[in-house]
N, C-alpha and C positions, 0 to 999 in steps of 0.2 A: 502494498499502499505505501509506498516512500520511497524515495530513493535510499542506498545502504548507508553513506556515507553519512543523512540524516536521521539514522535509527538510534534513539537515546542511550547512552550509556551513564552505567556509575551514580543510576540515580540525579542528574540534572544536563550531564553532559549531553552532543550528538557527536558520532566518528569525528565527523569533516574540524570537529576545534578541538584533534588531534596534532594534522600535519598544518592547520593555517594556522594552533599557537607555534609550533616547532621553529615557523617562520617568520612567525614578530618573534620570536626568541632568541631567531639569528642573524638578526635584521637586517631579513627581507620584509619590507609590505610594497610589492605591488604582486600580489597576486588573483588572478585567475581562475572558479574553474567549470571544468567543463559538466557538463550535466544533460543527461536527456532523459530516464526515466524516473515519472514519480516527481517531479523538483520544483512543486512547490512548495512542500517544506523545508526541503532547504534552502532554495531561494529565499523564505523568510525567513528562518534564523542568522545567515550571513546574516541579509539587513537589518536586521534588527541587535543582531552582536558586534560585529565589524564596524566602525566608526573609524580608522583610519587617517583622517582626514586631521584629526586634532593633535593629539596627545601622542600620538605617528607615525609624527612628520609626516605628510604630503602619502599616503597611502592611502591604498586599495584590495578588498578583497573583492573583484564584481564577479556574475556567476555569467559566466553565458554558453546556449544556449543552444541545443540542433535545429539552427532554421533553414531553409528553402533558400539559394539566393538564383544567381544564371546563371552560374557554374557548377551548379550542385542541387539534385531536389532530397539526399537518399537522408536518410539519418548519419550518428557518427557511425559507423563497421567496427572502432575500434580505438585504441588510443594513439595512437601513431594518425588515424582519418581523422579522426576531436582537432589535434595540434592542425594540419595541413588545413580545417575548409578552416580556419583564426588565426593560418599565415598571416594573412596580408594585416590584421591588425598587432600581431604580435609582430611584424617588420617594422612599426612603426615606430617600435622602443629603441630606445640605441642599448640597451643594453646588447650587452660582450657576453653574454651564458645566461643557458633559462631550464632548468630548480626544476623537474618536472616526480611530481610525487600519486602517493596512490590514494584517497579520499578513504579507506576504510581501511585503516593501520592503527593499530594500537601501541604505541614507545613516542621514546623523551630523545630527540635527538637536535645535539647543536650540526646545524648545514654547514657551516664556516668551513669545520673544518677536513668535508667536500670539497667544500668550493676552491682551499688552498692550497689543495695536492690538485686538484683538474688545473688548474690553473698554473704552477708551478711544477708541474707536470708538461707541460705544452699538450695536453695530451685535448683529441678529436672529441673524446666519449668517454664520462665515466659513470661506474656503474657501484651500484653501493650492493653489500653481499654480507650474509649470516654465511656463523659455520651452522651446519644444522649433522644431525647423522642421518647413519645408511634412508632409518623408518621412513623420516619429516625430508628426506633429499625426493623421494618419486614420485614429493606433491608438487615439485618447485621444478623454474631451470637453477641447472650449475652451470657454473663454472666452475673455468678453469683458467688456475691464474699462478707465473712466479712469485722468486722470493723478490723482484723487483714493483711487483701488482701490475705488471706487464698481463689483459687477458688471452689467448693461446685459445682457447672455444670457450663455445658455448654448445648446449644443451637443454634441448623444453622434457627437461620428465623422462629424465632415461630410464631402466628398469633390465633387469640381470646385468649382462656385461657391460652392455653402455651406461649402468650407476657405475658398477666397479672402477670401471677406467677412468672416471672424472674425480678421484682423490688424489687429495695433494696431501704435500703436510703443509700445514696449517700453522707447525710451534713457527714457522719464517715469517706468517703473516704476526705473530705477536700475541698464541694462545702458548699458552702454558703447555708442556708436551706429551700432560694428563688427556688436556681440555683437546689435544689436536688427537688423541688419536680416538676419544668419546667423538669427537666428530670431522671430519676430512671429506664432508663436501662443502664446498661454496655455494649458495645458494643465494638470487636473484635476490633485492627486498621492494623490485619494481617500482627503484628510487635513481633513473636520470639526470648529471647533468650534461647540457650538448655544448658545447661554440655555437656561434651565431651561424658562420659560417657553414661547418658540419650538418647541423641542422633541418636549415634549410635544405644543401642542395640536396640531404640525400633521400628526404619526402619529395623534391624535384622529383630525381631523378630517378624514382618507383613510383609513379604512382598507384603499385595496386598493393606496398605492401599496407598493412591496418594497424600492426599492432608492434611498438616495442619492442617485448620478447618476444615474439617469437622468428620476425624479420629484419625489424630494423640494425640492433644489435651483430645478429651474424652475418649482413651485407654490412654494417661496415668492418667490423674480419674479416670478412671476402676482398675486399678493394682498399687493406690496407691503411685503415685507420689504427692514428694512436688509442686503444681504449684501456684505460685502467681498473682495476676496481680497487674498492677501497669499505676495507673492515670493520664492520660494525658489531661488536660484540658486546650486546646488552640482547634485555627484553624487547622482544618484537611480534606484534599476533598480529598475522594476516588473520580477517574476520570474511573467512569463503562461508562457512555453513554457518548453520544452526548450535549446536552444540558447539564451535569453537565461539561466537559470539554466547550463549551464555553462560560459557566456562571462566570464557575471560571478567565479563561482568563478576560471581560468581568470587572468583580468585583473587581481584578488586579490595572482601574479604578477611584475608591472611593479616596474623597479626603474631609478630610485631612487624614485622618489614617485609607487608605482597610484592608480588613481580615488579608490580607496577602500582607508583604512591602518584597519589595527586596532592602530594605536600610535598611542596617543595618550593619555598622562595626565590632561590633566586631561576627559575625553568617551568611558572606555575604555565597550567593549563586554563585559558580562559574560556565563557562561555558568555549566553546572554541575560543578562542582570534582572529579573525579575523582582528585588522585589517582597516576597512574597513574607512571612508568617514564623517566626518559633513550628521547630518541630513540636503535638501536643503525645505524650506518653500517661494513661493512666492507669496505674495496674495491670502493666506491663510486664512482660520476661524480655527480652533482648539481649540477643547473642551472637558475637561475632556478625554482624550487621551492618550494613549504610542505610541510613533514613535520610531520606531527602525531605528538604526544606515544602513547611507549610503541609501536612502527616498526619495524622489523628487516629493516634491508637485508643483502644480501651479496650483492657480485660482481657489481652491472648500473648500471643507466645512468639515470638520471632527468632530462630535456628537461622543463623547458614545464608543471611534471604539479602534481596537486592533493593528496597524503598523507593522510589522515586517518586518525581515533589507532586503533592494535594495529595497521598494517597490516603486512602480512609478503610479499616479495619477494625468491623467491628470486635463485639462481646465471647471471649472460644473461639474464637479463630484463631486454629495449628497452621503459622508458614516455615516451612520448613526445606530451604536449597531454591528459595523460589524468586526468579526477576520479577515483582513487579513494576510495570512502565507505571507505572501514575494516572494522573487529568490532566486536558485541559484546566479546568474551571472547576469551580464547585461547585455544590448542588447545595443549597437550603436547608435548613430544618422544613422548614415549610415544605417548603420541594418531598422533599422526600418521604415526608406520610403520608402528603397527596398520592404519590406517585406507589406506594402500601398502601393505601383504600382504594387504586384502581389495579389490585395484583401485580403490576410490575415493582422490578427489582433497583434499588437506589445504586449508584456509581459505586466501586469497592467493595470490600470484602467482606459481606454476606455475616450475622452472628455463627458461629457453631461446624461453618469452614472446616475442612481441614486441607491443603493443598500441600502437596509438594513435589519435588522436582517439576517447577512447573514457570511457563513466561503468562506474565499478563500483560497482554501490552496496553494502550492507553486508554481510556476510558472506559475497562472495562467494569459490563453491572454481575457482582458474581451472586448469588442468592443465597440464603443460611440455610444451610444441615444441607449445605452440596461437599461432594467425599472430590476433589483432582488427583490422583495419585499414579492412575497408571500401572493398574495393582496386576493384570494382568500381562504388563511389559510388552502390548504391541510396541513394532521400532518406527511405523510409518501408517498412519493415517489419517484419513481426506473425512474430515465432518464438516465440511464449510456453510451445510445447510444447522449446524448443532453451535459453530460460532466458533469453533474448534479446529487444527491440528492436529499429530506428534508425527514429531522429527528429534528421532539419532533420540527414541524412548522418550525424549523430555511431549510436554504437553503447551501448546504454543494456545491461548484463547487468541483471537483477533484482535483487531483494534473495533471500541466501539461492541462491543458484543453484551448475548443477554442471556448469563449460565443461567434456568433457569431452579428456584429453589426446588433443595429434594435432589438434582443430578448426581449423576454418579460416575464416577469415567475415570 
């Protein structure tokens, strides 16, 4: 129902806040966001969050959506095609280099180190890479690089013998001996720096190439460009599946040191200021959880959960291993009473309900004495008529859905 970068994260953020904040913290304040799928929510969030013309020294965050032009009537057909279709705009800038990022990853990175290495090595293209183990490597494009960070080969999701041939001695790239044994593969993070001439030339010379990873990187190597790797050895998570999204959110509750933390004075993650009231907890037990501001929790039990802004949890509710995205607005007491009188379900989680290992999307209405536990351990199911799906064993109640009183999922 929304572009992936617009999906809520950690109770109050959106995924797009990660790369935009990384840019701002790296001194980069001229930012375009290229999007085409259900981009209304994403565009609204960016507009309400990032006014860089004031305190950020005249920069901007501008959304560029796919559009019909005299030269093309097609949607974006890939990452490289998206950049090509707006090349006329990017060429108007006097930038020497272009940093290309993904909008659906969680990590904290100062891009200035990558850009400095790119310029000092006179590279045409630099690719940020992450050391990974063999199991992870099968899901990524892999880089074969030497001790000088020169990329020799790129393979997209290799398997078997082809995968084994891509192993490198990552100890020569800054990892310890033990780390290099565990993670001998270099996965492309989908983060690239091109110098100006190289980017536009390779796009113009190869009009049928639509993807940076699968086509542009191999082409750059084939034509003899200087292509460098930049090793990033820290937390990085690609949000490619429901399970990855779910796990990454709940991992934020780990204590005392989560794999990724929003508590960082020098490198904060920005988002939209909402000016919501503090959360209210009435006779409530909460362990290892994140509670978004403006929430109301009444005599309930919350364990290992992330609750988004304006979450309303009623009496005798048990939430465990659950992501609640919260609500876009409040319902008044009068509205709730009227709704109940008409047989409806107020927004939030109703009294006596138990929810385990689930995602409750924005504005979900979960009735009283409902059970959402997937006790039969179903891995995949589609029940759009009932307002939910199951992915990777995780029950996903969709945005604005109503789950009636007494329902068992």
